[in-house]
py3Dmol code that shows the C-alpha trace and the ligand (Angstrom):
import py3Dmol

protein = """\
ATOM      1  CA  MET A   1      88.915  95.783  33.379  1.00  0.00           C
ATOM      2  CA  ARG A   2      87.120  93.721  35.979  1.00  0.00           C
ATOM      3  CA  TYR A   3      83.932  93.530  33.951  1.00  0.00           C
ATOM      4  CA  ASN A   4      83.072  93.697  30.305  1.00  0.00           C
ATOM      5  CA  ILE A   5      82.317  97.412  29.841  1.00  0.00           C
ATOM      6  CA  TYR A   6      79.896  98.335  27.011  1.00  0.00           C
ATOM      7  CA  SER A   7      81.666 101.509  25.880  1.00  0.00           C
ATOM      8  CA  GLU A   8      84.945  99.602  25.427  1.00  0.00           C
ATOM      9  CA  HIS A   9      83.079  96.866  23.569  1.00  0.00           C
ATOM     10  CA  LEU A  10      81.635  99.483  21.184  1.00  0.00           C
ATOM     11  CA  LYS A  11      85.014 101.101  20.650  1.00  0.00           C
ATOM     12  CA  GLN A  12      86.608  97.774  19.769  1.00  0.00           C
ATOM     13  CA  ARG A  13      83.780  96.685  17.532  1.00  0.00           C
ATOM     14  CA  TYR A  14      83.206  99.922  15.602  1.00  0.00           C
ATOM     15  CA  GLY A  15      86.650 101.527  15.936  1.00  0.00           C
ATOM     16  CA  GLY A  16      85.630 104.693  17.785  1.00  0.00           C
ATOM     17  CA  LYS A  17      83.215 106.337  20.134  1.00  0.00           C
ATOM     18  CA  VAL A  18      79.620 105.245  19.565  1.00  0.00           C
ATOM     19  CA  TYR A  19      76.612 106.810  21.290  1.00  0.00           C
ATOM     20  CA  LYS A  20      72.970 105.864  21.538  1.00  0.00           C
ATOM     21  CA  LEU A  21      70.368 108.293  20.216  1.00  0.00           C
ATOM     22  CA  PRO A  22      66.983 107.809  21.935  1.00  0.00           C
ATOM     23  CA  VAL A  23      64.014 107.560  19.558  1.00  0.00           C
ATOM     24  CA  SER A  24      60.353 107.458  20.606  1.00  0.00           C
ATOM     25  CA  LEU A  25      57.743 105.560  18.580  1.00  0.00           C
ATOM     26  CA  PRO A  26      53.982 105.950  18.964  1.00  0.00           C
ATOM     27  CA  VAL A  27      53.659 102.591  20.636  1.00  0.00           C
ATOM     28  CA  THR A  28      52.116 101.239  23.805  1.00  0.00           C
ATOM     29  CA  CYS A  29      52.407  97.875  25.569  1.00  0.00           C
ATOM     30  CA  PRO A  30      50.171  94.774  25.767  1.00  0.00           C
ATOM     31  CA  ASN A  31      50.319  95.163  29.505  1.00  0.00           C
ATOM     32  CA  ARG A  32      48.688  98.565  29.223  1.00  0.00           C
ATOM     33  CA  ASP A  33      46.230  98.355  26.316  1.00  0.00           C
ATOM     34  CA  GLY A  34      44.220  95.457  27.778  1.00  0.00           C
ATOM     35  CA  THR A  35      45.786  92.580  25.849  1.00  0.00           C
ATOM     36  CA  TYR A  36      47.423  91.239  29.033  1.00  0.00           C
ATOM     37  CA  GLY A  37      46.615  94.047  31.462  1.00  0.00           C
ATOM     38  CA  ARG A  38      45.445  97.647  31.795  1.00  0.00           C
ATOM     39  CA  GLY A  39      47.536  99.185  34.562  1.00  0.00           C
ATOM     40  CA  GLY A  40      50.970  98.108  33.310  1.00  0.00           C
ATOM     41  CA  CYS A  41      53.723  96.720  35.547  1.00  0.00           C
ATOM     42  CA  VAL A  42      53.348  98.000  39.075  1.00  0.00           C
ATOM     43  CA  PHE A  43      56.441 100.221  38.810  1.00  0.00           C
ATOM     44  CA  CYS A  44      55.809 101.639  35.302  1.00  0.00           C
ATOM     45  CA  GLY A  45      54.933 105.335  35.119  1.00  0.00           C
ATOM     46  CA  GLU A  46      52.805 107.039  32.475  1.00  0.00           C
ATOM     47  CA  ILE A  47      55.850 107.970  30.379  1.00  0.00           C
ATOM     48  CA  GLY A  48      57.433 104.532  30.513  1.00  0.00           C
ATOM     49  CA  ALA A  49      61.235 104.502  30.610  1.00  0.00           C
ATOM     50  CA  GLY A  50      62.067 107.188  28.110  1.00  0.00           C
ATOM     51  CA  TYR A  51      62.014 110.362  30.208  1.00  0.00           C
ATOM     52  CA  GLU A  52      64.886 111.856  28.098  1.00  0.00           C
ATOM     53  CA  ASN A  53      63.147 111.172  24.819  1.00  0.00           C
ATOM     54  CA  LEU A  54      61.771 113.590  22.232  1.00  0.00           C
ATOM     55  CA  PRO A  55      58.030 113.279  21.557  1.00  0.00           C
ATOM     56  CA  ALA A  56      56.850 110.421  19.364  1.00  0.00           C
ATOM     57  CA  SER A  57      54.967 112.879  17.214  1.00  0.00           C
ATOM     58  CA  MET A  58      58.348 113.840  15.612  1.00  0.00           C
ATOM     59  CA  THR A  59      59.513 111.570  12.799  1.00  0.00           C
ATOM     60  CA  VAL A  60      62.300 109.134  13.462  1.00  0.00           C
ATOM     61  CA  LYS A  61      64.556 111.143  11.136  1.00  0.00           C
ATOM     62  CA  MET A  62      63.802 114.415  12.977  1.00  0.00           C
ATOM     63  CA  GLN A  63      64.510 112.818  16.400  1.00  0.00           C
ATOM     64  CA  ILE A  64      67.744 111.345  15.221  1.00  0.00           C
ATOM     65  CA  ALA A  65      68.873 114.622  13.640  1.00  0.00           C
ATOM     66  CA  ALA A  66      68.074 116.636  16.774  1.00  0.00           C
ATOM     67  CA  ASN A  67      69.751 114.216  19.184  1.00  0.00           C
ATOM     68  CA  ARG A  68      72.763 113.704  16.932  1.00  0.00           C
ATOM     69  CA  VAL A  69      73.667 117.410  16.979  1.00  0.00           C
ATOM     70  CA  HIS A  70      73.528 117.481  20.784  1.00  0.00           C
ATOM     71  CA  ILE A  71      75.355 114.173  21.402  1.00  0.00           C
ATOM     72  CA  ALA A  72      78.051 114.675  18.694  1.00  0.00           C
ATOM     73  CA  GLU A  73      78.896 118.044  20.182  1.00  0.00           C
ATOM     74  CA  LYS A  74      78.939 116.896  23.798  1.00  0.00           C
ATOM     75  CA  TYR A  75      80.785 113.573  23.384  1.00  0.00           C
ATOM     76  CA  LYS A  76      82.578 114.019  20.042  1.00  0.00           C
ATOM     77  CA  ALA A  77      80.912 110.891  18.731  1.00  0.00           C
ATOM     78  CA  LYS A  78      80.812 110.071  15.048  1.00  0.00           C
ATOM     79  CA  LYS A  79      78.901 106.797  15.055  1.00  0.00           C
ATOM     80  CA  PHE A  80      75.469 106.197  16.488  1.00  0.00           C
ATOM     81  CA  ILE A  81      72.921 103.648  17.660  1.00  0.00           C
ATOM     82  CA  PRO A  82      69.307 104.815  17.362  1.00  0.00           C
ATOM     83  CA  TYR A  83      67.672 103.374  20.486  1.00  0.00           C
ATOM     84  CA  PHE A  84      63.961 102.691  20.355  1.00  0.00           C
ATOM     85  CA  GLN A  85      63.555 102.724  24.090  1.00  0.00           C
ATOM     86  CA  ASN A  86      60.110 103.600  25.420  1.00  0.00           C
ATOM     87  CA  PHE A  87      57.344 101.047  25.994  1.00  0.00           C
ATOM     88  CA  SER A  88      57.330  97.970  23.707  1.00  0.00           C
ATOM     89  CA  ASN A  89      58.896  98.976  20.381  1.00  0.00           C
ATOM     90  CA  THR A  90      57.963  95.893  18.444  1.00  0.00           C
ATOM     91  CA  TYR A  91      54.333  96.046  19.520  1.00  0.00           C
ATOM     92  CA  LEU A  92      53.078  97.348  16.136  1.00  0.00           C
ATOM     93  CA  PRO A  93      52.438  95.822  12.708  1.00  0.00           C
ATOM     94  CA  VAL A  94      55.616  94.385  11.168  1.00  0.00           C
ATOM     95  CA  ASP A  95      55.424  96.650   8.051  1.00  0.00           C
ATOM     96  CA  LYS A  96      55.202  99.743  10.212  1.00  0.00           C
ATOM     97  CA  LEU A  97      58.170  98.655  12.239  1.00  0.00           C
ATOM     98  CA  ARG A  98      60.123  98.001   9.037  1.00  0.00           C
ATOM     99  CA  GLN A  99      59.449 101.561   7.941  1.00  0.00           C
ATOM    100  CA  TYR A 100      60.709 103.012  11.236  1.00  0.00           C
ATOM    101  CA  VAL A 101      63.806 100.859  11.244  1.00  0.00           C
ATOM    102  CA  HIS A 102      64.559 101.811   7.619  1.00  0.00           C
ATOM    103  CA  GLU A 103      64.211 105.481   8.565  1.00  0.00           C
ATOM    104  CA  ALA A 104      66.756 105.001  11.329  1.00  0.00           C
ATOM    105  CA  CYS A 105      69.342 103.401   9.079  1.00  0.00           C
ATOM    106  CA  GLN A 106      71.482 106.423   8.181  1.00  0.00           C
ATOM    107  CA  GLU A 107      75.015 106.893   7.093  1.00  0.00           C
ATOM    108  CA  ASP A 108      76.683 107.129  10.512  1.00  0.00           C
ATOM    109  CA  VAL A 109      74.449 104.522  12.125  1.00  0.00           C
ATOM    110  CA  VAL A 110      76.229 101.283  13.010  1.00  0.00           C
ATOM    111  CA  SER A 111      73.464  99.459  14.895  1.00  0.00           C
ATOM    112  CA  ILE A 112      69.810  99.729  15.877  1.00  0.00           C
ATOM    113  CA  ALA A 113      68.663  98.883  19.375  1.00  0.00           C
ATOM    114  CA  LEU A 114      65.036  98.051  20.081  1.00  0.00           C
ATOM    115  CA  ALA A 115      63.654  97.610  23.617  1.00  0.00           C
ATOM    116  CA  THR A 116      60.614  95.370  23.937  1.00  0.00           C
ATOM    117  CA  ARG A 117      58.865  92.692  25.948  1.00  0.00           C
ATOM    118  CA  PRO A 118      59.619  88.990  25.373  1.00  0.00           C
ATOM    119  CA  ASP A 119      56.053  88.444  24.217  1.00  0.00           C
ATOM    120  CA  CYS A 120      56.259  91.125  21.494  1.00  0.00           C
ATOM    121  CA  ILE A 121      58.702  89.429  19.169  1.00  0.00           C
ATOM    122  CA  ASN A 122      58.252  86.500  16.874  1.00  0.00           C
ATOM    123  CA  ASP A 123      59.805  84.862  13.791  1.00  0.00           C
ATOM    124  CA  LYS A 124      58.090  87.223  11.374  1.00  0.00           C
ATOM    125  CA  TYR A 125      59.505  90.314  13.096  1.00  0.00           C
ATOM    126  CA  LEU A 126      62.944  88.706  13.440  1.00  0.00           C
ATOM    127  CA  GLU A 127      63.071  87.762   9.704  1.00  0.00           C
ATOM    128  CA  MET A 128      62.282  91.346   8.846  1.00  0.00           C
ATOM    129  CA  LEU A 129      64.821  92.828  11.246  1.00  0.00           C
ATOM    130  CA  ALA A 130      67.550  90.445  10.099  1.00  0.00           C
ATOM    131  CA  GLU A 131      66.804  91.298   6.466  1.00  0.00           C
ATOM    132  CA  VAL A 132      66.891  95.098   7.034  1.00  0.00           C
ATOM    133  CA  GLY A 133      70.100  94.760   9.065  1.00  0.00           C
ATOM    134  CA  GLU A 134      71.791  92.782   6.335  1.00  0.00           C
ATOM    135  CA  SER A 135      70.638  94.968   3.490  1.00  0.00           C
ATOM    136  CA  LYS A 136      71.593  98.181   5.257  1.00  0.00           C
ATOM    137  CA  GLY A 137      74.826  96.851   6.810  1.00  0.00           C
ATOM    138  CA  VAL A 138      73.807  97.656  10.403  1.00  0.00           C
ATOM    139  CA  ASP A 139      73.716  95.390  13.452  1.00  0.00           C
ATOM    140  CA  ILE A 140      70.405  94.863  15.197  1.00  0.00           C
ATOM    141  CA  SER A 141      70.040  94.278  18.939  1.00  0.00           C
ATOM    142  CA  ILE A 142      66.955  93.580  20.937  1.00  0.00           C
ATOM    143  CA  GLU A 143      66.725  94.573  24.614  1.00  0.00           C
ATOM    144  CA  LEU A 144      64.259  92.355  26.449  1.00  0.00           C
ATOM    145  CA  GLY A 145      62.722  93.482  29.646  1.00  0.00           C
ATOM    146  CA  LEU A 146      62.863  90.543  32.023  1.00  0.00           C
ATOM    147  CA  GLN A 147      63.577  92.279  35.370  1.00  0.00           C
ATOM    148  CA  THR A 148      63.989  89.044  37.330  1.00  0.00           C
ATOM    149  CA  VAL A 149      64.140  85.278  36.741  1.00  0.00           C
ATOM    150  CA  ASN A 150      61.954  84.766  39.795  1.00  0.00           C
ATOM    151  CA  TYR A 151      58.560  84.060  38.205  1.00  0.00           C
ATOM    152  CA  HIS A 152      56.789  84.571  41.547  1.00  0.00           C
ATOM    153  CA  SER A 153      58.140  88.145  41.597  1.00  0.00           C
ATOM    154  CA  LEU A 154      57.133  88.557  37.917  1.00  0.00           C
ATOM    155  CA  GLU A 155      53.605  87.765  38.937  1.00  0.00           C
ATOM    156  CA  LYS A 156      53.727  90.240  41.849  1.00  0.00           C
ATOM    157  CA  VAL A 157      54.856  93.076  39.569  1.00  0.00           C
ATOM    158  CA  LYS A 158      52.049  92.117  37.162  1.00  0.00           C
ATOM    159  CA  ARG A 159      54.368  91.688  34.246  1.00  0.00           C
ATOM    160  CA  GLY A 160      51.921  89.723  32.192  1.00  0.00           C
ATOM    161  CA  HIS A 161      54.575  87.207  31.115  1.00  0.00           C
ATOM    162  CA  THR A 162      56.745  84.684  32.920  1.00  0.00           C
ATOM    163  CA  LEU A 163      60.295  83.420  32.538  1.00  0.00           C
ATOM    164  CA  ALA A 164      59.185  81.003  29.790  1.00  0.00           C
ATOM    165  CA  GLU A 165      58.412  83.767  27.284  1.00  0.00           C
ATOM    166  CA  PHE A 166      61.842  85.292  27.917  1.00  0.00           C
ATOM    167  CA  LEU A 167      63.585  81.956  27.245  1.00  0.00           C
ATOM    168  CA  ASP A 168      61.590  81.437  24.102  1.00  0.00           C
ATOM    169  CA  ALA A 169      62.404  84.941  22.831  1.00  0.00           C
ATOM    170  CA  VAL A 170      66.099  84.598  23.491  1.00  0.00           C
ATOM    171  CA  LEU A 171      66.362  81.240  21.659  1.00  0.00           C
ATOM    172  CA  ARG A 172      64.464  82.729  18.652  1.00  0.00           C
ATOM    173  CA  ILE A 173      66.390  85.985  18.480  1.00  0.00           C
ATOM    174  CA  LYS A 174      69.709  84.114  18.542  1.00  0.00           C
ATOM    175  CA  ARG A 175      68.674  82.008  15.520  1.00  0.00           C
ATOM    176  CA  TYR A 176      68.566  85.168  13.414  1.00  0.00           C
ATOM    177  CA  ASN A 177      72.050  86.345  14.445  1.00  0.00           C
ATOM    178  CA  ILE A 178      70.573  89.270  16.242  1.00  0.00           C
ATOM    179  CA  GLU A 179      72.095  90.370  19.550  1.00  0.00           C
ATOM    180  CA  VAL A 180      70.032  90.153  22.713  1.00  0.00           C
ATOM    181  CA  CYS A 181      70.337  92.258  25.829  1.00  0.00           C
ATOM    182  CA  ALA A 182      68.533  91.392  29.086  1.00  0.00           C
ATOM    183  CA  HIS A 183      67.210  94.201  31.319  1.00  0.00           C
ATOM    184  CA  ILE A 184      67.353  93.201  34.995  1.00  0.00           C
ATOM    185  CA  ILE A 185      66.283  94.957  38.204  1.00  0.00           C
ATOM    186  CA  LEU A 186      68.472  93.569  41.018  1.00  0.00           C
ATOM    187  CA  ASN A 187      66.466  94.829  43.973  1.00  0.00           C
ATOM    188  CA  LEU A 188      62.831  93.915  43.472  1.00  0.00           C
ATOM    189  CA  PRO A 189      61.367  93.792  46.976  1.00  0.00           C
ATOM    190  CA  TRP A 190      60.648  90.034  46.917  1.00  0.00           C
ATOM    191  CA  ASP A 191      63.945  88.934  45.493  1.00  0.00           C
ATOM    192  CA  ASP A 192      67.004  87.885  47.511  1.00  0.00           C
ATOM    193  CA  GLU A 193      70.660  86.994  46.852  1.00  0.00           C
ATOM    194  CA  LEU A 194      69.662  83.565  45.490  1.00  0.00           C
ATOM    195  CA  ASP A 195      67.554  85.208  42.766  1.00  0.00           C
ATOM    196  CA  VAL A 196      70.560  87.407  41.903  1.00  0.00           C
ATOM    197  CA  VAL A 197      72.818  84.380  41.457  1.00  0.00           C
ATOM    198  CA  GLU A 198      70.140  82.466  39.533  1.00  0.00           C
ATOM    199  CA  SER A 199      69.626  85.476  37.230  1.00  0.00           C
ATOM    200  CA  ALA A 200      73.341  85.569  36.367  1.00  0.00           C
ATOM    201  CA  LYS A 201      73.404  81.782  35.826  1.00  0.00           C
ATOM    202  CA  ILE A 202      70.351  81.697  33.569  1.00  0.00           C
ATOM    203  CA  LEU A 203      71.532  84.635  31.468  1.00  0.00           C
ATOM    204  CA  SER A 204      74.975  82.936  31.134  1.00  0.00           C
ATOM    205  CA  ALA A 205      73.398  79.612  30.217  1.00  0.00           C
ATOM    206  CA  MET A 206      71.214  81.314  27.593  1.00  0.00           C
ATOM    207  CA  GLY A 207      74.227  83.085  26.118  1.00  0.00           C
ATOM    208  CA  VAL A 208      72.681  86.550  25.982  1.00  0.00           C
ATOM    209  CA  HIS A 209      75.083  89.060  24.488  1.00  0.00           C
ATOM    210  CA  GLN A 210      74.542  91.922  26.887  1.00  0.00           C
ATOM    211  CA  VAL A 211      72.923  92.784  30.223  1.00  0.00           C
ATOM    212  CA  LYS A 212      71.713  96.058  31.654  1.00  0.00           C
ATOM    213  CA  LEU A 213      71.259  96.282  35.406  1.00  0.00           C
ATOM    214  CA  HIS A 214      69.004  98.727  37.190  1.00  0.00           C
ATOM    215  CA  ALA A 215      67.951  99.523  40.672  1.00  0.00           C
ATOM    216  CA  LEU A 216      64.207  99.864  41.129  1.00  0.00           C
ATOM    217  CA  TYR A 217      63.003 103.425  41.311  1.00  0.00           C
ATOM    218  CA  ILE A 218      59.583 104.271  42.700  1.00  0.00           C
ATOM    219  CA  VAL A 219      57.534 106.448  40.387  1.00  0.00           C
ATOM    220  CA  LYS A 220      54.794 108.547  41.954  1.00  0.00           C
ATOM    221  CA  ASP A 221      51.163 107.525  41.248  1.00  0.00           C
ATOM    222  CA  THR A 222      52.016 103.901  40.536  1.00  0.00           C
ATOM    223  CA  GLU A 223      50.836 100.809  42.429  1.00  0.00           C
ATOM    224  CA  MET A 224      54.396 100.307  43.615  1.00  0.00           C
ATOM    225  CA  ALA A 225      54.376 103.821  45.058  1.00  0.00           C
ATOM    226  CA  ASP A 226      51.187 103.017  47.083  1.00  0.00           C
ATOM    227  CA  TRP A 227      52.812  99.820  48.394  1.00  0.00           C
ATOM    228  CA  TYR A 228      56.008 101.688  49.256  1.00  0.00           C
ATOM    229  CA  GLN A 229      54.222 104.483  51.067  1.00  0.00           C
ATOM    230  CA  SER A 230      52.023 102.118  53.068  1.00  0.00           C
ATOM    231  CA  GLY A 231      55.046  99.991  54.028  1.00  0.00           C
ATOM    232  CA  GLN A 232      53.887  96.890  52.144  1.00  0.00           C
ATOM    233  CA  VAL A 233      57.218  96.794  50.381  1.00  0.00           C
ATOM    234  CA  SER A 234      60.653  98.019  51.390  1.00  0.00           C
ATOM    235  CA  LEU A 235      63.869  98.335  49.521  1.00  0.00           C
ATOM    236  CA  ILE A 236      67.339  97.030  50.343  1.00  0.00           C
ATOM    237  CA  SER A 237      70.110  99.508  51.238  1.00  0.00           C
ATOM    238  CA  LYS A 238      72.586 100.973  48.716  1.00  0.00           C
ATOM    239  CA  GLU A 239      75.337  98.804  50.292  1.00  0.00           C
ATOM    240  CA  GLU A 240      73.227  95.667  49.727  1.00  0.00           C
ATOM    241  CA  TYR A 241      72.619  96.654  46.138  1.00  0.00           C
ATOM    242  CA  VAL A 242      76.366  97.086  45.542  1.00  0.00           C
ATOM    243  CA  GLU A 243      76.885  93.616  47.057  1.00  0.00           C
ATOM    244  CA  ARG A 244      74.223  92.151  44.775  1.00  0.00           C
ATOM    245  CA  VAL A 245      75.834  93.648  41.660  1.00  0.00           C
ATOM    246  CA  VAL A 246      79.261  92.244  42.684  1.00  0.00           C
ATOM    247  CA  THR A 247      77.717  88.790  43.201  1.00  0.00           C
ATOM    248  CA  PHE A 248      75.848  89.010  39.949  1.00  0.00           C
ATOM    249  CA  LEU A 249      79.013  89.855  38.074  1.00  0.00           C
ATOM    250  CA  GLU A 250      80.958  86.991  39.698  1.00  0.00           C
ATOM    251  CA  TYR A 251      78.442  84.474  38.344  1.00  0.00           C
ATOM    252  CA  LEU A 252      77.991  86.120  34.945  1.00  0.00           C
ATOM    253  CA  HIS A 253      79.817  84.634  31.935  1.00  0.00           C
ATOM    254  CA  PRO A 254      82.844  86.849  31.113  1.00  0.00           C
ATOM    255  CA  ASP A 255      81.859  87.242  27.429  1.00  0.00           C
ATOM    256  CA  ILE A 256      78.565  89.004  28.274  1.00  0.00           C
ATOM    257  CA  VAL A 257      78.859  92.758  27.803  1.00  0.00           C
ATOM    258  CA  VAL A 258      77.579  94.864  30.688  1.00  0.00           C
ATOM    259  CA  GLN A 259      75.750  97.954  29.473  1.00  0.00           C
ATOM    260  CA  ARG A 260      75.063  99.376  32.903  1.00  0.00           C
ATOM    261  CA  LEU A 261      75.580  98.539  36.601  1.00  0.00           C
ATOM    262  CA  ILE A 262      72.850 100.949  37.641  1.00  0.00           C
ATOM    263  CA  GLY A 263      70.306 103.002  35.818  1.00  0.00           C
ATOM    264  CA  ARG A 264      69.884 106.751  35.504  1.00  0.00           C
ATOM    265  CA  ALA A 265      66.457 108.019  36.446  1.00  0.00           C
ATOM    266  CA  PRO A 266      64.911 111.437  36.999  1.00  0.00           C
ATOM    267  CA  GLU A 267      64.265 112.543  40.611  1.00  0.00           C
ATOM    268  CA  GLU A 268      61.095 114.409  39.581  1.00  0.00           C
ATOM    269  CA  ASN A 269      58.016 112.253  39.795  1.00  0.00           C
ATOM    270  CA  THR A 270      59.743 109.695  41.928  1.00  0.00           C
ATOM    271  CA  LEU A 271      59.558 108.793  45.626  1.00  0.00           C
ATOM    272  CA  PHE A 272      62.855 106.923  45.512  1.00  0.00           C
ATOM    273  CA  THR A 273      65.744 107.016  43.004  1.00  0.00           C
ATOM    274  CA  ASN A 274      69.068 105.253  43.548  1.00  0.00           C
ATOM    275  CA  TRP A 275      69.143 106.092  47.270  1.00  0.00           C
ATOM    276  CA  GLN A 276      69.273 109.751  46.323  1.00  0.00           C
ATOM    277  CA  THR A 277      72.849 109.214  45.154  1.00  0.00           C
ATOM    278  CA  GLY A 278      74.410 109.914  41.786  1.00  0.00           C
ATOM    279  CA  TRP A 279      74.481 106.765  39.635  1.00  0.00           C
ATOM    280  CA  TRP A 280      78.201 107.230  38.971  1.00  0.00           C
ATOM    281  CA  LYS A 281      78.970 107.180  42.720  1.00  0.00           C
ATOM    282  CA  ILE A 282      77.244 103.763  43.048  1.00  0.00           C
ATOM    283  CA  ARG A 283      79.103 102.525  39.974  1.00  0.00           C
ATOM    284  CA  ASP A 284      82.386 103.725  41.569  1.00  0.00           C
ATOM    285  CA  ASP A 285      81.540 101.853  44.776  1.00  0.00           C
ATOM    286  CA  ILE A 286      80.953  98.654  42.780  1.00  0.00           C
ATOM    287  CA  GLU A 287      84.254  99.037  40.910  1.00  0.00           C
ATOM    288  CA  ARG A 288      86.071  99.779  44.136  1.00  0.00           C
ATOM    289  CA  ILE A 289      84.773  96.597  45.819  1.00  0.00           C
ATOM    290  CA  LEU A 290      85.721  94.510  42.770  1.00  0.00           C
ATOM    291  CA  LEU A 291      89.243  95.886  43.082  1.00  0.00           C
ATOM    292  CA  GLU A 292      89.491  95.539  46.898  1.00  0.00           C
ATOM    293  CA  ARG A 293      88.315  91.904  46.830  1.00  0.00           C
ATOM    294  CA  ASP A 294      90.353  91.105  43.734  1.00  0.00           C
ATOM    295  CA  THR A 295      87.245  89.688  42.082  1.00  0.00           C
ATOM    296  CA  TRP A 296      85.823  90.030  38.574  1.00  0.00           C
ATOM    297  CA  GLN A 297      83.009  89.116  36.112  1.00  0.00           C
ATOM    298  CA  GLY A 298      82.927  85.382  35.665  1.00  0.00           C
ATOM    299  CA  LYS A 299      85.062  84.457  38.663  1.00  0.00           C
ATOM    300  CA  LYS A 300      82.361  82.038  39.810  1.00  0.00           C
ATOM    301  CA  CYS A 301      81.064  81.098  36.354  1.00  0.00           C
ATOM    302  CA  SER A 302      82.067  77.423  36.601  1.00  0.00           C
ATOM    303  CA  PHE A 303      78.568  75.928  36.487  1.00  0.00           C
ATOM    304  CA  LEU A 304      78.172  75.532  32.679  1.00  0.00           C
ATOM    305  CA  ASN A 305      78.950  72.531  30.423  1.00  0.00           C
ATOM    306  CA  GLY A 306      78.586  69.736  32.993  1.00  0.00           C
ATOM    307  CA  SER A 307      80.696  71.033  35.854  1.00  0.00           C
ATOM    308  CA  ALA A 308      80.581  67.693  37.772  1.00  0.00           C
ATOM    309  CA  VAL A 309      82.275  65.717  34.976  1.00  0.00           C
ATOM    310  CA  GLN A 310      84.957  68.324  34.184  1.00  0.00           C
ATOM    311  CA  LYS A 311      87.363  66.413  36.439  1.00  0.00           C
ATOM    312  CA  PHE A 312      87.263  63.351  34.122  1.00  0.00           C
ATOM    313  CA  LEU A 313      88.406  65.324  31.090  1.00  0.00           C
TER     314      LEU A 313
END
"""
ligand_1 = """\
8
LIG
S 56.209 96.019 29.958
Fe 57.390 97.945 30.016
S 56.111 99.506 29.076
Fe 54.807 97.744 29.529
S 53.863 98.262 31.540
Fe 55.718 97.003 31.922
S 57.422 98.416 32.245
Fe 55.694 99.580 31.303
"""
view = py3Dmol.view(width=600, height=400)
view.addModel(protein, "pdb")
view.setStyle({"model": 0}, {"cartoon": {"style": "trace"}})
view.addModel(ligand_1, "xyz")
view.setStyle({"model": 1}, {"stick": {}})
view.zoomTo()
view.show()
């Protein structure tokens, strides 16, 4: 394996096939409700990221039960990770979140994954999550939306937080023995190859446990869609995206697990999705180039732990 593949990591850790079960909570986001902004990030559509999710009006138990039947049948999975994906899943009172997480801790559940923003997590939430995880015997992982380490780009996408909040959240989460995954978009219109390298270096230096890479997709009726249609922003080619992923992997620490090399997104309601190519074809291109160039994750990860003085050791 030329990179640290998530499905293999799950198999080794839990001894068999493990699948995520998407769960929706009735939550919003501080970048939408007026706390830090009203319109959300410029690329975020009305339904957030969870287009495959069941409605949040269903209980957590009902959603897990419905998705489990479908996934267990299709993939022959016996162990599951309820995945609280849409919007900011820790943006609610801590007792309410405890109740939802408890509900998700069922017999065949090995871990709970919560996606959120770096500014929606603090010590109180982490104490609670660590305590539930320990008492129920399940792992907890938190997926932080960062998108890019370039804080100028973060301002352009109207994220409502900068790199500093991400660094603070990672350091805190790790103190509670909770895993952290960073969500990164490798082709934001203002970012270049240098940002890609710096993203991999910062995530390696911070020791995040997992990364999830995505290509930007342009959702209709968003500010990004207006900019795209009026030519104010343009996107790199598929070949350039593939190059960026390869570069990113080369600088990424080999221990970091890679959840995805490219995201899956619906074509409905979008103006642009993965160059109108199946995500698996782009993944195959990336894997082919890794092989052809005889390169791998971590090949250029020699910048940590005082690289200039290594020669004196
Ligand atoms: S932080 Fe996430 S949910 Fe909130 S506006 Fe941005 S992309 Fe949407």
